[in-house]
C-alpha positions as CSV (number, residue, x, y, z in Angstrom):
1,X,-106.1,-114.8,136.4
2,X,-104.3,-115.0,132.9
3,X,-104.1,-111.1,132.3
4,X,-102.5,-111.3,135.8
5,X,-100.2,-114.1,135.2
6,X,-99.4,-112.4,131.6
7,X,-98.4,-109.1,132.9
8,X,-95.8,-110.7,135.7
9,X,-94.7,-113.0,133.0
10,X,-94.1,-109.7,130.5
11,X,-92.2,-107.5,133.4
12,X,-90.2,-110.5,134.4
13,X,-89.5,-110.5,130.9
14,X,-88.7,-106.7,130.4
15,X,-86.4,-106.6,133.6
16,X,-84.5,-109.5,132.4
17,X,-84.0,-107.9,129.6
18,X,-82.9,-104.5,131.4
19,X,-80.6,-106.8,133.9
20,X,-78.7,-108.4,130.4
21,X,-78.4,-105.1,128.7
22,X,-76.6,-103.5,131.9
23,X,-72.9,-102.4,131.2
24,X,-69.9,-101.4,133.8
25,X,-68.4,-98.0,132.5
26,X,-64.3,-99.0,132.2
27,X,-61.7,-97.1,131.5
28,X,-58.0,-97.2,131.6
29,X,-55.0,-95.7,129.9
30,X,-52.9,-97.2,127.5
31,X,-50.6,-99.5,129.3
32,X,-49.0,-103.1,128.9
33,X,-51.8,-104.0,130.8
34,X,-54.8,-102.7,128.6
35,X,-54.7,-101.4,124.9
36,X,-57.0,-99.2,123.3
37,X,-58.4,-100.5,120.1
38,X,-60.7,-97.5,118.8
39,X,-62.9,-96.8,121.5
40,X,-62.9,-100.2,123.1
41,X,-60.2,-101.8,125.4
42,X,-58.3,-105.3,125.2
43,X,-56.1,-107.2,126.5
44,X,-56.3,-110.5,128.8
45,X,-56.8,-107.9,131.7
46,X,-59.8,-107.4,130.0
47,X,-60.8,-110.7,129.1
48,X,-60.7,-112.2,132.8
49,X,-63.5,-109.2,133.0
50,X,-65.5,-110.2,130.4
51,X,-65.1,-113.6,131.7
52,X,-66.6,-112.6,135.1
53,X,-69.0,-110.3,134.3
54,X,-70.9,-112.4,131.9
55,X,-71.7,-115.0,134.4
56,X,-73.8,-111.8,135.6
57,X,-75.2,-111.0,132.0
58,X,-73.3,-107.8,132.4
59,X,-70.6,-106.5,130.0
60,X,-68.0,-103.8,129.4
61,X,-68.4,-100.3,128.1
62,X,-64.9,-98.9,127.3
63,X,-65.0,-95.3,128.5
64,X,-61.6,-93.2,126.6
65,X,-61.3,-90.7,129.2
66,X,-57.5,-88.7,130.0
67,X,-56.5,-90.2,133.6
68,X,-57.1,-87.0,135.7
69,X,-60.8,-87.1,134.2
70,X,-61.3,-91.0,134.8
71,X,-60.3,-90.5,138.5
72,X,-62.4,-87.7,138.6
73,X,-65.4,-89.5,137.0
74,X,-64.6,-92.4,140.1
75,X,-64.9,-89.8,142.4
76,X,-68.3,-88.2,141.2
77,X,-69.6,-92.2,140.3
78,X,-69.7,-90.9,136.3
79,X,-67.3,-94.4,135.8
80,X,-67.7,-97.5,137.3
81,X,-64.3,-98.9,137.4
82,X,-60.4,-98.4,136.7
83,X,-58.8,-101.8,136.3
84,X,-55.2,-101.3,136.0
85,X,-54.7,-99.3,139.3
86,X,-52.5,-98.0,142.6
87,X,-54.0,-98.3,145.9
88,X,-53.4,-94.7,147.6
89,X,-55.1,-93.4,151.1
90,X,-56.7,-90.8,148.6
91,X,-58.1,-93.2,146.3
92,X,-59.5,-95.2,148.6
93,X,-62.4,-92.7,150.4
94,X,-64.1,-93.0,147.0
95,X,-62.4,-95.9,145.4
96,X,-63.4,-99.3,146.7
97,X,-60.0,-101.7,145.9
98,X,-60.0,-105.7,144.7
99,X,-57.1,-107.6,145.9
100,X,-54.1,-107.0,143.7
101,X,-53.4,-108.9,140.7
102,X,-49.4,-108.4,140.0
103,X,-47.2,-106.5,141.9
104,X,-44.8,-103.7,140.0
105,X,-41.6,-103.0,140.1
106,X,-40.8,-98.8,139.9
107,X,-37.1,-98.0,139.0
108,X,-34.8,-95.3,138.4
109,X,-33.6,-95.3,134.4
110,X,-30.6,-93.4,133.3
111,X,-29.4,-92.9,129.5
112,X,-26.8,-95.7,128.5
113,X,-23.5,-95.6,130.3
114,X,-24.5,-92.3,132.7
115,X,-25.0,-94.3,135.7
116,X,-25.2,-92.7,139.5
117,X,-25.1,-94.2,142.8
118,X,-28.9,-95.0,144.2
119,X,-29.1,-96.2,147.4
120,X,-31.8,-93.9,148.7
121,X,-34.0,-90.9,147.7
122,X,-31.2,-88.7,149.0
123,X,-28.7,-89.6,146.4
124,X,-32.0,-88.0,143.5
125,X,-31.2,-84.7,145.2
126,X,-30.1,-81.7,142.6
127,X,-30.7,-84.0,139.4
128,X,-32.9,-83.7,136.7
129,X,-35.8,-86.0,136.7
130,X,-38.7,-87.0,134.8
131,X,-42.1,-89.1,135.9
132,X,-45.2,-89.5,134.3
133,X,-48.1,-87.2,135.2
134,X,-50.4,-87.9,138.3
135,X,-48.0,-91.2,138.5
136,X,-48.5,-92.2,142.0
137,X,-45.3,-94.0,143.5
138,X,-45.1,-94.3,147.1
139,X,-45.9,-92.4,150.3
140,X,-41.8,-92.1,150.9
141,X,-41.6,-90.7,147.3
142,X,-44.5,-88.2,147.7
143,X,-43.0,-86.7,151.0
144,X,-39.6,-86.4,149.2
145,X,-41.1,-84.4,146.4
146,X,-40.5,-80.9,147.6
147,X,-36.7,-81.2,147.2
148,X,-36.6,-83.2,144.0
149,X,-36.5,-81.9,140.6
150,X,-39.2,-83.6,138.4
151,X,-40.6,-82.5,135.4
152,X,-44.1,-84.3,135.0
153,X,-45.0,-85.5,131.2
154,X,-48.2,-86.9,129.5
155,X,-46.0,-90.4,127.6
156,X,-43.2,-92.9,128.1
157,X,-42.6,-92.0,124.5
158,X,-41.7,-88.3,125.7
159,X,-39.9,-89.6,128.7
160,X,-37.5,-91.5,126.6
161,X,-36.9,-89.0,124.2
162,X,-35.9,-86.1,126.9
163,X,-33.8,-88.8,128.7
164,X,-31.7,-89.6,125.5
165,X,-31.7,-86.3,124.5
166,X,-29.6,-85.4,127.9
167,X,-32.7,-82.5,128.9
168,X,-32.6,-85.4,131.7
169,X,-30.3,-87.1,134.4
170,X,-33.0,-89.7,135.4
171,X,-36.9,-91.0,134.9
172,X,-39.0,-92.7,137.7
173,X,-41.0,-95.4,135.9
174,X,-43.0,-98.7,136.2
175,X,-40.4,-101.1,135.2
176,X,-42.1,-103.5,132.8
177,X,-43.6,-100.8,131.1
178,X,-41.0,-98.3,130.3
179,X,-38.8,-101.2,129.0
180,X,-41.5,-102.2,126.4
181,X,-41.9,-99.0,125.7
182,X,-38.5,-98.5,124.6
183,X,-38.5,-101.6,122.8
184,X,-41.5,-100.5,120.7
185,X,-39.3,-97.4,119.8
186,X,-36.1,-99.5,118.9
187,X,-34.5,-97.4,122.2
188,X,-33.7,-100.4,124.7
189,X,-30.1,-100.2,124.3
190,X,-30.4,-96.1,124.7
191,X,-31.0,-96.5,128.7
192,X,-30.6,-98.6,131.5
193,X,-32.2,-99.2,134.9
194,X,-30.4,-98.4,138.2
195,X,-29.9,-102.0,140.1
196,X,-32.0,-100.6,143.3
197,X,-35.9,-100.5,142.8
198,X,-37.7,-97.2,144.1
199,X,-40.7,-99.0,145.3
200,X,-43.0,-102.4,144.3
201,X,-46.8,-101.1,144.1
202,X,-49.7,-103.7,143.5
203,X,-51.8,-103.1,140.6
204,X,-55.6,-103.7,141.6
205,X,-59.3,-103.2,139.8
206,X,-60.9,-100.5,141.3
207,X,-65.1,-99.7,141.5
208,X,-66.4,-96.1,142.7
209,X,-67.7,-96.5,145.7
210,X,-70.7,-94.7,144.1
211,X,-71.2,-97.1,141.7
212,X,-74.4,-99.7,141.7
213,X,-71.5,-102.5,140.7
214,X,-69.3,-102.3,143.9
215,X,-70.6,-105.3,144.9
216,X,-68.5,-107.2,142.6
217,X,-65.5,-106.5,144.6
218,X,-65.8,-109.3,146.4
219,X,-66.6,-111.7,143.7
220,X,-63.8,-110.5,141.6
221,X,-61.5,-111.2,145.0
222,X,-62.7,-115.1,144.9
223,X,-61.9,-115.3,141.5
224,X,-58.3,-113.8,141.7
225,X,-57.8,-116.0,145.1
226,X,-58.8,-119.0,142.9
227,X,-56.7,-118.0,139.8
228,X,-53.7,-117.3,142.3
229,X,-54.1,-121.2,144.0
230,X,-54.4,-122.8,140.6
231,X,-51.6,-121.0,138.9
232,X,-54.0,-119.4,136.1
233,X,-53.4,-116.0,137.0
234,X,-49.5,-115.6,136.7
235,X,-50.1,-117.1,133.5
236,X,-52.5,-114.9,132.4
237,X,-49.7,-111.8,133.8
238,X,-46.9,-113.5,132.1
239,X,-49.6,-113.8,129.0
240,X,-50.0,-109.7,129.1
241,X,-46.0,-109.3,129.6
242,X,-45.4,-110.8,126.5
243,X,-48.1,-110.0,124.8
244,X,-46.9,-106.1,125.2
245,X,-43.3,-106.8,124.7
246,X,-44.2,-108.8,121.4
247,X,-42.5,-111.9,121.8
248,X,-43.8,-114.9,120.4
249,X,-46.3,-116.6,122.2
250,X,-47.7,-120.0,122.8
251,X,-51.3,-118.9,124.7
């Protein structure tokens, strides 16, 4: 009997150790929301996930991957989660999205002093445009792509340089991220955003539907609802933007 009890205790201890060592594979491209430091991810968004997962004895394992490969790994189940992503119908086939945690405005940027009238997507016809590779703007924008002259670029800094060098007439980009990147490069006075936004997009956490951790969508949703109600979600988003912009923060 004693041997049986010892075996059960040992087995329980073993499974507790395994459970405590479980890691969620997370990847995200560098942005104002998530930064890469060596081989790890950091930022208030990651801090929030660490806080939630720590309650369940889980931890994050950073996977530094190109965006296209990260999406592919979500499809195959090799990656568990992307913490900064826009919803699309195509992605929803193999990803499960949480509630949105913030909304991002997508704008048309032009070189300083070279504004043009922009009220509908028709106003972009015949102009040379730039956009981030694999960026998803909206279903309306996607339908309009065949009639637009767009060059897809890997990084914001390259888009900024091309725009300022008059190698393009406009760029389509997430407003906060593009402005912050321009400030980092000292180019904020060389560009301007047209008044009319192209779209507003929600940012989500997303799990691979093949991940064993997909059940945590419900848990994260509960946490986001609570944070929205008590104001801490807005504070976290404000902190994220402030840190990315390099402003002095009281956080």
